[in-house]
C-alpha positions as CSV (number, residue, x, y, z in Angstrom):
1,X,0.0,0.0,0.0
2,X,1.5,3.3,-1.0
3,X,-0.1,5.1,2.0
4,X,0.4,2.6,4.8
5,X,-2.6,2.3,7.1
6,X,-2.4,0.9,10.6
7,X,-5.2,-1.3,11.9
8,X,-5.9,-2.7,15.3
9,X,-5.7,-5.7,16.0
10,X,-5.6,-9.5,15.9
11,X,-6.8,-11.9,18.5
12,X,-6.0,-15.6,19.1
13,X,-7.7,-17.9,21.6
14,X,-7.0,-21.6,22.2
15,X,-8.8,-23.8,24.7
16,X,-7.5,-27.3,25.2
17,X,-10.4,-29.7,25.9
18,X,-8.3,-32.7,27.0
19,X,-5.9,-33.1,30.0
20,X,-2.4,-31.9,29.2
21,X,-1.2,-35.6,29.4
22,X,-3.2,-36.2,26.3
23,X,-1.2,-33.7,24.3
24,X,2.1,-35.0,25.7
25,X,1.2,-38.5,24.6
26,X,-0.2,-37.6,21.2
27,X,2.0,-34.7,20.2
28,X,5.1,-35.3,22.3
29,X,4.8,-32.2,24.5
30,X,2.6,-30.6,27.2
31,X,3.6,-27.3,25.6
32,X,1.3,-28.0,22.6
33,X,-1.0,-25.0,23.4
34,X,1.9,-22.6,23.7
35,X,3.3,-23.7,20.4
36,X,0.0,-23.3,18.7
37,X,-0.5,-19.9,20.2
38,X,2.9,-18.8,18.8
39,X,1.8,-19.9,15.3
40,X,-1.6,-18.3,15.6
41,X,0.0,-15.0,16.6
42,X,2.8,-15.1,14.1
43,X,0.3,-15.9,11.3
44,X,-1.5,-12.7,12.2
45,X,1.5,-10.4,12.5
46,X,0.0,-8.5,9.5
47,X,-2.6,-7.2,11.9
48,X,-0.2,-5.5,14.3
49,X,3.6,-5.2,14.8
50,X,3.8,-2.5,17.6
51,X,2.8,-4.8,20.5
52,X,2.0,-8.3,21.4
53,X,0.7,-10.0,24.5
54,X,0.0,-13.5,25.8
55,X,-2.0,-14.8,28.8
56,X,-2.7,-18.3,30.1
57,X,-4.8,-19.9,32.7
58,X,-4.3,-23.3,34.4
59,X,-7.4,-25.1,35.5
60,X,-8.0,-26.6,38.9
61,X,-5.0,-25.3,40.7
62,X,-4.7,-25.4,44.5
63,X,-4.9,-22.1,46.5
64,X,-1.4,-20.6,46.6
65,X,-0.4,-22.1,43.2
66,X,0.0,-19.6,40.4
67,X,-2.7,-20.2,37.8
68,X,-2.6,-17.0,35.7
69,X,0.4,-15.9,33.7
70,X,0.8,-12.9,31.3
71,X,3.6,-11.5,29.2
72,X,3.5,-8.4,27.0
73,X,6.0,-6.7,24.7
74,X,6.3,-3.5,22.7
75,X,9.8,-4.3,21.4
76,X,10.7,-4.0,17.7
77,X,9.6,-7.6,17.1
78,X,7.1,-8.1,19.9
79,X,5.8,-11.6,19.0
80,X,9.3,-13.0,18.9
81,X,10.1,-11.2,22.2
82,X,7.0,-12.5,24.0
83,X,7.8,-16.1,23.1
84,X,11.5,-15.7,23.7
85,X,10.6,-14.7,27.3
86,X,8.2,-17.7,27.6
87,X,10.7,-20.2,26.1
88,X,13.5,-18.9,28.3
89,X,11.4,-19.3,31.5
90,X,10.2,-22.8,30.4
91,X,13.7,-23.9,29.5
92,X,15.1,-22.6,32.8
93,X,12.7,-24.7,34.8
94,X,13.3,-27.8,32.7
95,X,17.0,-27.5,33.0
96,X,16.9,-26.8,36.7
97,X,14.4,-29.6,37.3
98,X,15.2,-32.7,35.1
99,X,12.4,-34.6,37.0
100,X,9.8,-32.4,35.2
101,X,10.8,-33.9,31.8
102,X,8.2,-36.7,31.7
103,X,5.9,-35.6,34.5
104,X,3.1,-33.4,33.1
105,X,1.6,-32.8,36.5
106,X,4.8,-31.3,37.8
107,X,5.2,-29.2,34.6
108,X,1.7,-27.8,35.1
109,X,2.2,-27.1,38.8
110,X,5.6,-25.4,38.5
111,X,6.2,-24.0,35.1
112,X,4.4,-20.8,34.0
113,X,2.3,-20.7,30.8
114,X,1.7,-24.5,30.9
115,X,-2.1,-24.4,31.1
116,X,-5.3,-25.2,29.2
117,X,-6.6,-21.7,28.3
118,X,-4.7,-19.2,26.2
119,X,-5.3,-15.7,24.9
120,X,-3.0,-13.8,22.5
121,X,-3.1,-10.4,20.9
122,X,-1.2,-8.3,18.3
123,X,-1.7,-4.6,17.8
124,X,-0.7,-1.4,16.1
125,X,-0.4,1.7,18.2
126,X,-3.1,3.6,16.3
127,X,-4.6,5.4,19.3
128,X,-2.6,6.7,22.2
129,X,0.9,5.9,23.1
130,X,2.5,2.6,22.2
131,X,3.6,2.1,25.8
132,X,3.6,-1.3,27.4
133,X,0.4,-0.3,29.4
134,X,-1.5,-0.1,26.1
135,X,-0.6,-3.6,25.0
136,X,-3.3,-6.3,25.4
137,X,-4.3,-8.5,27.1
138,X,-5.4,-6.4,30.0
139,X,-5.7,-8.0,33.4
140,X,-8.2,-7.3,36.2
141,X,-7.0,-9.1,39.3
142,X,-8.8,-10.3,42.4
143,X,-8.3,-12.9,45.1
144,X,-11.6,-14.4,44.2
145,X,-10.8,-16.7,41.2
146,X,-14.0,-16.0,39.4
147,X,-13.4,-12.2,39.6
148,X,-10.1,-12.3,37.7
149,X,-10.7,-11.1,34.1
150,X,-8.3,-11.0,31.1
151,X,-9.5,-9.1,28.1
152,X,-8.0,-8.5,24.6
153,X,-9.8,-7.3,21.5
154,X,-9.8,-6.0,18.0
155,X,-12.1,-3.0,18.5
156,X,-12.7,0.7,18.7
157,X,-15.7,2.3,20.5
158,X,-17.1,5.6,19.3
159,X,-18.7,6.5,22.6
160,X,-15.9,6.2,25.1
161,X,-17.0,9.3,27.0
162,X,-20.5,7.8,27.5
163,X,-19.1,4.4,28.6
164,X,-16.7,6.2,31.0
165,X,-19.7,8.2,32.5
166,X,-21.6,4.9,32.9
167,X,-18.8,3.5,35.1
168,X,-18.7,6.7,37.2
169,X,-22.5,6.3,37.7
170,X,-21.9,2.8,38.8
171,X,-19.6,4.2,41.5
172,X,-16.3,3.2,39.9
173,X,-13.2,5.4,39.5
174,X,-11.6,4.4,36.2
175,X,-7.9,5.2,35.9
176,X,-8.2,6.6,32.4
177,X,-10.7,7.4,29.7
178,X,-9.7,4.7,27.1
179,X,-12.1,2.3,25.4
180,X,-10.0,-0.7,26.5
181,X,-10.2,0.2,30.1
182,X,-13.9,1.2,30.0
183,X,-14.9,-2.0,28.2
184,X,-12.9,-4.3,30.6
185,X,-14.3,-2.5,33.7
186,X,-17.8,-2.7,32.3
187,X,-17.5,-6.5,31.9
188,X,-15.7,-6.6,35.3
189,X,-18.5,-4.8,37.0
190,X,-21.2,-7.2,35.8
191,X,-18.9,-10.2,36.5
192,X,-18.6,-9.0,40.1
193,X,-22.3,-8.5,40.3
194,X,-23.0,-12.0,38.9
195,X,-20.5,-13.6,41.3
196,X,-21.9,-11.8,44.3
197,X,-25.5,-12.9,43.4
198,X,-24.4,-16.5,43.0
199,X,-22.4,-16.4,46.2
200,X,-25.6,-15.2,48.0
201,X,-27.6,-18.0,46.4
202,X,-25.0,-20.6,47.6
203,X,-25.0,-19.1,51.1
204,X,-28.8,-19.4,51.2
205,X,-28.4,-23.0,50.1
206,X,-26.2,-23.7,53.2
207,X,-22.9,-24.0,51.3
208,X,-19.7,-22.8,52.9
209,X,-17.6,-20.2,51.1
210,X,-15.1,-22.8,49.9
211,X,-17.9,-25.1,48.8
212,X,-19.5,-22.2,46.9
213,X,-16.5,-21.5,44.8
214,X,-16.8,-24.4,42.3
215,X,-20.6,-24.0,42.2
216,X,-20.2,-20.3,41.2
217,X,-17.9,-21.4,38.4
218,X,-20.5,-23.9,37.1
219,X,-23.4,-21.5,37.4
220,X,-21.7,-18.3,36.0
221,X,-23.8,-17.0,33.1
222,X,-21.2,-15.5,30.8
223,X,-23.8,-14.6,28.2
224,X,-25.8,-12.7,30.7
225,X,-22.7,-10.8,31.8
226,X,-21.9,-9.8,28.2
227,X,-25.4,-8.8,27.5
228,X,-25.5,-6.4,30.4
229,X,-21.9,-5.1,29.8
230,X,-22.3,-4.5,26.0
231,X,-25.7,-2.9,26.1
232,X,-24.4,0.6,25.3
233,X,-21.3,-0.3,23.2
234,X,-21.2,1.6,19.9
235,X,-18.4,0.5,17.7
236,X,-16.8,-2.4,15.9
237,X,-15.4,-5.2,18.0
238,X,-14.3,-8.8,18.4
239,X,-13.8,-9.0,22.1
240,X,-12.1,-11.9,23.8
241,X,-11.8,-12.7,27.5
242,X,-10.8,-15.3,30.0
243,X,-12.2,-15.6,33.5
244,X,-9.9,-16.8,36.3
245,X,-11.6,-20.1,37.0
246,X,-11.4,-21.1,33.3
247,X,-14.4,-19.8,31.3
248,X,-13.5,-18.1,28.0
249,X,-15.5,-16.1,25.5
250,X,-15.3,-14.1,22.3
251,X,-18.1,-11.7,21.3
252,X,-18.6,-9.9,18.1
253,X,-20.3,-6.5,17.3
254,X,-23.9,-6.6,16.0
255,X,-23.0,-5.2,12.5
256,X,-20.1,-7.7,12.1
257,X,-17.7,-4.9,11.5
258,X,-14.6,-6.6,12.9
259,X,-14.0,-10.3,12.0
260,X,-13.8,-13.4,14.1
261,X,-13.7,-17.1,13.2
262,X,-13.7,-20.3,15.3
263,X,-13.1,-24.0,15.0
264,X,-13.8,-26.8,17.5
265,X,-13.2,-30.5,17.6
266,X,-12.8,-32.9,20.5
267,X,-9.3,-31.6,21.3
268,X,-9.5,-27.8,21.0
269,X,-11.6,-24.7,20.6
270,X,-9.8,-22.0,18.6
271,X,-10.7,-18.4,17.7
272,X,-8.8,-16.0,15.5
273,X,-9.4,-12.8,13.6
274,X,-8.7,-14.6,10.3
275,X,-9.9,-18.0,8.9
276,X,-6.7,-19.1,7.1
277,X,-4.8,-18.8,10.3
278,X,-6.9,-21.5,11.9
279,X,-6.8,-23.6,8.7
280,X,-3.0,-23.5,8.5
281,X,-2.2,-23.9,12.2
282,X,-4.6,-26.8,12.8
283,X,-4.6,-28.2,9.3
284,X,-8.4,-28.1,8.8
285,X,-10.6,-27.5,5.8
286,X,-12.1,-24.2,4.9
287,X,-15.7,-25.3,5.7
288,X,-14.7,-26.5,9.2
289,X,-13.9,-22.9,10.3
290,X,-17.0,-21.0,11.2
291,X,-17.5,-17.2,11.4
292,X,-18.8,-16.0,14.7
293,X,-22.2,-14.5,13.9
294,X,-22.7,-10.7,14.4
295,X,-24.0,-9.9,17.9
296,X,-23.2,-13.4,19.1
297,X,-20.6,-14.8,21.5
298,X,-18.8,-18.2,21.5
299,X,-18.5,-19.2,25.2
300,X,-16.4,-22.1,26.4
301,X,-17.3,-23.1,30.0
302,X,-14.7,-24.5,32.3
303,X,-16.1,-28.0,31.8
304,X,-15.5,-27.7,28.0
305,X,-19.1,-27.0,27.0
306,X,-19.2,-24.7,24.0
307,X,-22.1,-22.3,23.7
308,X,-23.1,-20.0,20.8
309,X,-25.3,-17.3,22.4
310,X,-26.8,-14.1,21.0
311,X,-25.6,-11.1,23.0
312,X,-26.9,-8.2,21.0
313,X,-29.6,-7.9,18.4
314,X,-28.0,-8.1,15.0
315,X,-27.8,-5.0,12.8
316,X,-27.6,-5.0,9.0
317,X,-24.4,-6.7,8.1
318,X,-21.6,-4.2,7.5
319,X,-18.4,-6.2,7.7
320,X,-15.4,-4.1,7.0
321,X,-14.6,-4.1,3.3
322,X,-11.0,-3.1,4.0
323,X,-10.5,-6.5,5.5
324,X,-11.0,-7.9,2.0
325,X,-9.1,-5.2,0.1
326,X,-6.1,-5.0,2.3
327,X,-5.9,-6.0,6.0
328,X,-6.6,-9.8,6.1
329,X,-4.1,-12.3,4.8
330,X,-4.7,-13.0,1.1
331,X,-4.3,-16.8,1.6
332,X,-8.0,-17.0,2.5
333,X,-9.7,-18.7,-0.5
334,X,-12.5,-16.2,-0.8
335,X,-10.4,-13.1,-0.1
336,X,-7.9,-14.2,-2.7
337,X,-10.7,-14.5,-5.3
338,X,-12.3,-11.2,-4.2
339,X,-9.0,-9.3,-4.6
340,X,-8.6,-10.7,-8.1
341,X,-12.1,-9.6,-8.9
342,X,-11.3,-6.1,-7.8
343,X,-8.6,-6.0,-10.4
344,X,-10.8,-7.5,-13.1
345,X,-13.7,-5.2,-12.5
346,X,-11.5,-2.0,-12.8
347,X,-10.0,-3.0,-16.2
348,X,-12.7,-1.2,-18.3
349,X,-11.8,2.1,-16.7
350,X,-8.1,1.3,-17.3
351,X,-8.7,0.6,-21.0
352,X,-10.5,4.0,-21.3
353,X,-7.5,5.7,-19.7
354,X,-5.0,4.0,-22.1
355,X,-7.3,4.3,-25.2
356,X,-7.4,0.4,-25.3
357,X,-3.8,0.4,-26.4
358,X,-2.6,-2.7,-24.5
359,X,0.3,-3.2,-27.0
360,X,2.0,-0.1,-25.7
361,X,1.2,-0.5,-22.0
362,X,3.1,-2.0,-19.2
363,X,1.1,-3.3,-16.2
364,X,2.6,-3.4,-12.7
365,X,1.7,-3.0,-9.0
366,X,2.9,-1.3,-5.9
367,X,4.4,-4.0,-3.6
368,X,3.2,-6.1,-2.2
369,X,-0.4,-6.4,-1.0
370,X,-1.8,-5.2,-4.4
371,X,-0.3,-8.2,-6.2
372,X,-3.4,-10.3,-6.1
373,X,-5.6,-7.5,-7.6
374,X,-2.8,-7.0,-10.2
375,X,-3.2,-10.7,-11.2
376,X,-7.0,-10.1,-11.7
377,X,-6.4,-7.0,-13.7
378,X,-3.9,-8.7,-16.0
379,X,-6.2,-11.8,-16.5
380,X,-8.9,-9.4,-17.6
381,X,-6.5,-7.6,-19.9
382,X,-5.5,-11.0,-21.4
383,X,-9.1,-11.8,-22.0
384,X,-9.5,-8.4,-23.7
385,X,-6.4,-9.1,-25.9
386,X,-7.6,-12.6,-26.7
387,X,-11.0,-11.3,-27.9
388,X,-9.2,-8.7,-30.0
389,X,-7.1,-11.5,-31.6
390,X,-10.2,-13.7,-32.1
391,X,-12.1,-10.9,-33.8
392,X,-9.1,-10.2,-36.1
393,X,-8.7,-13.8,-37.1
394,X,-12.4,-14.2,-37.9
395,X,-12.4,-11.0,-39.9
396,X,-9.3,-11.9,-41.9
397,X,-9.4,-15.7,-41.9
398,X,-9.2,-15.8,-45.8
399,X,-6.0,-13.8,-46.0
400,X,-4.1,-14.9,-42.9
401,X,-0.7,-16.5,-43.5
402,X,1.3,-18.7,-41.1
403,X,3.7,-15.8,-40.5
404,X,1.0,-13.1,-39.9
405,X,-0.9,-15.5,-37.6
406,X,2.3,-16.2,-35.6
407,X,3.0,-12.5,-35.4
408,X,-0.6,-11.9,-34.1
409,X,-0.4,-14.7,-31.5
410,X,3.0,-13.5,-30.2
411,X,1.4,-10.2,-28.9
412,X,1.1,-10.5,-25.1
413,X,0.1,-8.3,-22.2
414,X,3.3,-6.7,-20.9
415,X,3.9,-7.0,-17.1
416,X,6.9,-5.9,-15.2
417,X,7.8,-5.3,-11.5
418,X,8.8,-1.7,-11.8
419,X,8.5,-0.5,-8.2
420,X,10.6,-2.1,-5.4
421,X,10.2,-0.9,-1.9
422,X,13.4,-0.4,0.1
423,X,12.3,-2.0,3.3
424,X,15.4,-0.7,5.2
425,X,14.8,2.9,4.4
426,X,13.1,4.8,7.2
427,X,11.8,8.4,6.9
428,X,13.0,9.1,10.4
429,X,13.4,12.9,10.0
430,X,10.3,14.9,10.7
431,X,11.4,18.3,9.4
432,X,9.5,18.6,6.1
433,X,12.2,19.7,3.6
434,X,14.6,16.9,4.8
435,X,12.0,14.3,5.1
436,X,10.6,14.9,1.6
437,X,13.8,13.8,0.0
438,X,13.9,10.6,2.0
439,X,10.2,9.8,1.1
440,X,11.1,10.3,-2.6
441,X,13.5,7.4,-2.3
442,X,11.4,4.9,-0.4
443,X,10.9,3.0,-3.8
444,X,13.5,1.9,-6.3
445,X,12.5,1.5,-10.0
446,X,13.5,-1.0,-12.6
447,X,15.1,0.8,-15.4
448,X,15.1,-0.3,-19.1
449,X,11.6,-1.9,-19.3
450,X,9.6,1.2,-20.3
451,X,9.7,2.9,-23.7
452,X,8.8,6.6,-24.3
453,X,5.7,5.5,-26.2
454,X,4.4,3.4,-23.3
455,X,1.6,3.8,-20.8
456,X,2.6,2.6,-17.3
457,X,-0.3,1.3,-15.3
458,X,0.3,0.8,-11.6
459,X,-2.4,-0.8,-9.4
460,X,-2.5,-0.1,-5.6
461,X,-4.9,-1.3,-2.9
462,X,-6.1,2.2,-2.1
463,X,-5.1,5.8,-2.1
464,X,-5.7,7.4,1.3
465,X,-3.5,10.5,1.9
466,X,-1.6,10.6,-1.3
467,X,1.6,11.7,0.3
468,X,3.8,8.8,-0.9
469,X,2.2,8.9,-4.3
470,X,3.2,12.6,-4.7
471,X,6.5,12.5,-3.0
472,X,7.8,9.1,-4.2
473,X,5.9,6.9,-6.5
474,X,4.9,9.2,-9.3
475,X,8.3,10.9,-9.3
476,X,10.0,7.5,-9.5
477,X,7.8,6.3,-12.2
478,X,8.4,9.4,-14.2
479,X,12.1,8.6,-14.3
480,X,11.2,5.7,-16.5
481,X,10.0,8.3,-19.1
482,X,6.6,6.8,-20.0
483,X,4.2,8.9,-22.0
484,X,1.4,8.3,-19.4
485,X,1.2,7.1,-15.8
486,X,-2.1,5.6,-14.7
487,X,-2.4,5.0,-11.0
488,X,-5.2,2.5,-10.2
489,X,-6.8,2.1,-6.8
490,X,-8.6,-1.2,-6.3
491,X,-10.6,0.6,-3.6
492,X,-13.0,3.5,-4.1
493,X,-12.1,7.1,-3.0
494,X,-11.7,7.2,0.7
495,X,-13.9,10.2,1.6
496,X,-14.7,9.8,5.3
497,X,-12.8,8.9,8.5
498,X,-13.0,5.6,10.1
499,X,-13.9,5.1,13.8
500,X,-14.0,1.4,14.1
501,X,-10.3,0.5,14.3
502,X,-8.5,1.9,11.2
503,X,-6.1,4.8,11.6
504,X,-8.0,7.3,9.5
505,X,-9.3,9.8,12.1
506,X,-9.0,13.2,10.4
507,X,-10.8,14.6,7.4
508,X,-7.9,16.8,6.2
509,X,-5.7,13.7,5.9
510,X,-7.8,12.3,3.1
511,X,-6.7,13.4,-0.4
512,X,-10.3,12.9,-1.7
513,X,-11.6,15.4,0.8
514,X,-8.8,17.9,-0.1
515,X,-9.7,17.5,-3.8
516,X,-13.4,18.1,-3.1
517,X,-12.5,21.3,-1.3
518,X,-10.4,22.5,-4.2
519,X,-13.3,21.9,-6.6
520,X,-15.6,23.8,-4.3
521,X,-13.3,26.8,-4.4
522,X,-12.8,26.6,-8.2
523,X,-16.6,26.6,-8.8
524,X,-17.5,29.2,-6.3
525,X,-19.3,26.6,-4.1
526,X,-17.2,27.0,-1.0
527,X,-20.3,28.3,0.9
528,X,-21.3,24.6,1.1
529,X,-18.4,24.1,3.6
530,X,-19.9,26.8,5.9
531,X,-23.3,25.4,5.6
532,X,-22.1,21.9,6.4
533,X,-20.3,23.2,9.5
534,X,-23.4,25.0,10.7
535,X,-25.5,21.8,10.3
536,X,-22.9,19.7,12.1
537,X,-22.6,22.3,14.9
538,X,-26.4,22.4,15.4
539,X,-26.3,18.6,16.1
540,X,-23.4,18.7,18.5
541,X,-25.5,17.9,21.6
542,X,-28.0,15.5,19.9
543,X,-28.3,11.9,20.9
544,X,-26.3,9.7,18.5
545,X,-29.4,8.1,17.1
546,X,-30.6,11.6,15.9
547,X,-27.4,12.7,14.2
548,X,-27.2,12.9,10.4
549,X,-24.0,12.8,8.4
550,X,-24.1,16.2,6.7
551,X,-20.5,15.9,5.4
552,X,-21.8,14.0,2.3
553,X,-22.8,17.4,1.0
554,X,-19.1,18.3,0.4
555,X,-19.0,15.7,-2.4
556,X,-22.5,16.0,-3.7
557,X,-21.9,18.5,-6.5
558,X,-19.3,16.3,-8.2
559,X,-19.1,13.1,-10.2
560,X,-16.5,10.6,-8.8
561,X,-14.3,11.1,-11.9
562,X,-14.2,14.8,-11.3
563,X,-12.7,14.2,-7.9
564,X,-10.3,11.6,-9.3
565,X,-9.1,14.1,-11.9
566,X,-8.5,16.7,-9.3
567,X,-6.6,14.2,-7.2
568,X,-4.4,13.5,-10.2
569,X,-3.8,17.2,-10.7
570,X,-2.9,17.7,-7.0
571,X,-0.5,14.8,-6.9
572,X,1.4,15.8,-10.0
573,X,4.3,18.1,-9.5
574,X,5.3,20.6,-12.2
575,X,8.5,18.6,-13.0
576,X,6.5,15.5,-13.9
577,X,6.8,15.0,-17.7
578,X,4.3,12.2,-18.1
579,X,0.5,12.6,-18.2
580,X,-0.9,11.4,-14.9
581,X,-4.3,9.8,-14.5
582,X,-5.8,8.3,-11.4
583,X,-8.6,5.7,-11.4
584,X,-10.6,4.5,-8.5
585,X,-12.8,1.5,-8.1
586,X,-16.6,2.2,-8.0
587,X,-18.5,1.4,-4.9
588,X,-20.9,-0.7,-7.0
589,X,-18.1,-2.9,-8.3
590,X,-16.6,-3.1,-4.8
591,X,-19.9,-4.7,-3.7
592,X,-19.8,-7.1,-6.7
593,X,-16.3,-8.2,-5.8
594,X,-16.9,-8.4,-2.0
595,X,-20.6,-9.2,-1.7
596,X,-20.4,-10.3,2.0
597,X,-18.4,-7.3,3.3
598,X,-20.6,-4.3,2.7
599,X,-19.0,-2.1,5.3
600,X,-18.2,0.9,3.0
601,X,-18.6,3.9,5.3
602,X,-15.2,5.3,4.5
603,X,-16.3,5.5,0.8
604,X,-20.0,6.3,1.1
605,X,-20.4,7.9,4.6
606,X,-23.0,5.2,5.4
607,X,-21.9,4.4,9.0
608,X,-23.2,1.2,10.5
609,X,-23.7,2.6,14.0
610,X,-25.1,5.9,15.2
611,X,-21.8,6.9,16.7
612,X,-20.3,6.9,13.3
613,X,-22.4,9.9,12.2
614,X,-21.3,11.8,15.3
615,X,-17.7,11.0,14.6
616,X,-17.7,12.1,11.0
617,X,-19.4,15.4,11.9
618,X,-16.9,16.0,14.7
619,X,-14.0,15.3,12.4
620,X,-15.4,17.9,10.0
621,X,-15.9,20.4,12.7
622,X,-12.3,19.8,13.9
623,X,-11.1,20.5,10.4
624,X,-13.2,23.7,10.1
625,X,-12.1,25.0,13.5
626,X,-8.4,24.2,12.9
627,X,-8.2,21.6,15.7
628,X,-5.6,18.9,15.3
629,X,-7.6,16.3,17.3
630,X,-9.2,13.0,16.9
631,X,-12.9,12.9,16.5
632,X,-13.4,10.1,19.1
């Protein structure tokens, strides 16, 4: 992606359903769960490389024996650092105590992380500082086993202030106003409430405090806790949690914005943010891995019972389309095909831009995530060329010779890898004039493959801010001296900020928004900006359910191609010799390519939750008022 986006986050949960001795006998190690967790997290490193965390719970430990372990890292390679710490501790114990080698009971009792329930997390530091305190899983500790809570999630809430106020009304004193803290404390509050009620029930039944403890674990209604805790959540989330005695859960938002998949057999229950992660790590077929339904939770009780419970009433499905375009690993069978379709569907617009002259066009892509859509675009171009050949043969079949036929058939779609990212180059200087020169050299180009008569078509996942395009890619492509550079985005124009976990919080950062403002100025329509601000301001104190997204009026006077042309003009510097064109996917074709992931609010402004409309209006007001602040 030319404009790198950060996205939070990835989750991994493993619950072993057999005694640890089973895994020792079958797989040769009682550390089977730890090994699977490493693979699950490493296979999701695309979802976060700023921090990683791991937590485990041992079942049925005696009082005084440690049963919860957690390790977190914000080092340069956090997943490797987390498991280096785990392995070092395990190896120390095994070397110091050779008697543990074949005794699984001693391993479980004495070695940290050797348990039955595991939770892992990877994250990008998209909101707040990337300090170790911001790294999941979060831990809420208590001497009552059932009140211990470990939480990690892929989520962002739009109404953190409201959730914070809810906690204050409940009598709590949260340490900070962050969605992770408020969410965990909300779950924790109702967990405490449930445990207290169950304890009173046990007391009334004549049970002692010690006798009550296992009964509370059996009777704990995790679904009820989640229903009460999530009642006012507005956002996209896949929230995972472990409770100290051994219950585990993962719950998903009602619109299905954030992804979550699960698999179960008689040995394990597994949850991850991506399907192919589970397929690969546990070697299972595509159709064995299920998607957690929007508004539902997968709950694994301590006794191994697996429940699928509805927690919130489902909203219209608005699964994030960026998962399909960019974030998720392309090894998923359906995602791979969808990305190819994105490339195929945009070819007609590309042909218009190059006057259907495929003979004098080189097709390429910006490394590396756009490679799959590139394959789709080239396949469609090859179909176009084959049809042209067929039509020519049919029209000239009486006069064709062997030589002319061979010459015709030798014509191919030309593809080259013309842009190579220098992964070691870091734009570490923030002062603009110095930094710009570094940005311009982030990519190297392949010389000698472009002729002055050629069009150069480069496909990218999306164009967000346009900075790298202007400062690096277009300049580097122009060095190859093509007659025309066509930049193709497999995603539509990103017009609105995200508030559900993608790092796109400010209007002025979006090149499509800046282009629309320029068009409004040129056509004497800038009064619309003032009108939109007035309407947004008037709604400032409305309930979220009453708020309307008025920012759509900024784009209303223009056809999408007009905005695209203005973006091309803005991203072209005077020294660029080639003609520059920019093409975006249409929203309609995006829906054709990705029919199950219709969450397109960043393109259309159609936010799936009421809080989204408040966020986009707040982002616009921040722009208008000159405030450099996030809208949520």
